[in-house]
C-alpha positions as CSV (number, residue, x, y, z in Angstrom):
1,M,75.2,-40.6,-27.9
2,K,71.1,-39.8,-28.7
3,N,70.8,-38.6,-25.6
4,I,73.5,-35.9,-25.3
5,S,72.7,-34.4,-28.4
6,F,69.3,-34.4,-26.6
7,L,70.9,-33.0,-23.1
8,F,72.9,-30.4,-25.3
9,A,69.9,-28.6,-27.4
10,T,67.9,-28.7,-24.2
11,L,70.8,-27.0,-22.3
12,L,71.3,-24.4,-25.4
13,L,67.5,-23.7,-25.6
14,F,67.1,-23.0,-22.4
15,C,70.5,-20.4,-21.6
16,L,69.9,-18.4,-25.1
17,S,66.7,-16.1,-24.1
18,S,64.4,-15.4,-27.6
19,C,65.2,-11.3,-26.4
20,T,69.2,-11.5,-26.4
21,A,69.7,-13.8,-29.9
22,I,67.0,-11.1,-31.0
23,E,69.0,-8.0,-30.8
24,G,71.7,-9.9,-31.9
25,I,70.5,-10.1,-35.0
26,F,69.4,-7.2,-35.4
27,K,73.2,-5.6,-34.8
28,A,75.0,-7.6,-36.8
29,G,72.6,-6.7,-39.7
30,F,69.3,-8.2,-42.2
31,A,71.0,-10.3,-44.3
32,V,73.7,-12.1,-41.4
33,G,70.2,-12.3,-39.3
34,I,68.1,-14.1,-42.0
35,I,71.1,-16.9,-42.6
36,A,71.1,-17.1,-38.6
37,V,67.6,-18.6,-38.4
38,V,68.1,-20.2,-41.7
39,L,70.9,-22.1,-40.1
40,V,69.1,-22.8,-36.9
41,I,66.4,-23.6,-38.6
42,A,67.9,-26.5,-40.2
43,L,70.3,-27.0,-36.9
44,I,66.4,-28.1,-35.6
45,I,65.0,-30.1,-38.7
46,W,68.6,-32.0,-38.8
47,I,68.0,-33.1,-34.8
48,V,65.0,-33.6,-34.9
49,S,65.5,-36.2,-37.9
50,M,68.5,-37.8,-36.0
51,F,65.7,-38.8,-33.3
52,R,62.6,-40.2,-35.3
53,K,65.8,-42.8,-36.8
């Protein structure tokens, strides 16, 4: 299960280019962009914590 999660996260990172993500954030608005960034950071912390256990 851990390998599948890591593979999915890696695939997601390679599929989304940073320019496209930033463009979408600015189109959606500043507040939505901040919420999206906080959610992404929380997701990364959650994934890292899964691998440390």
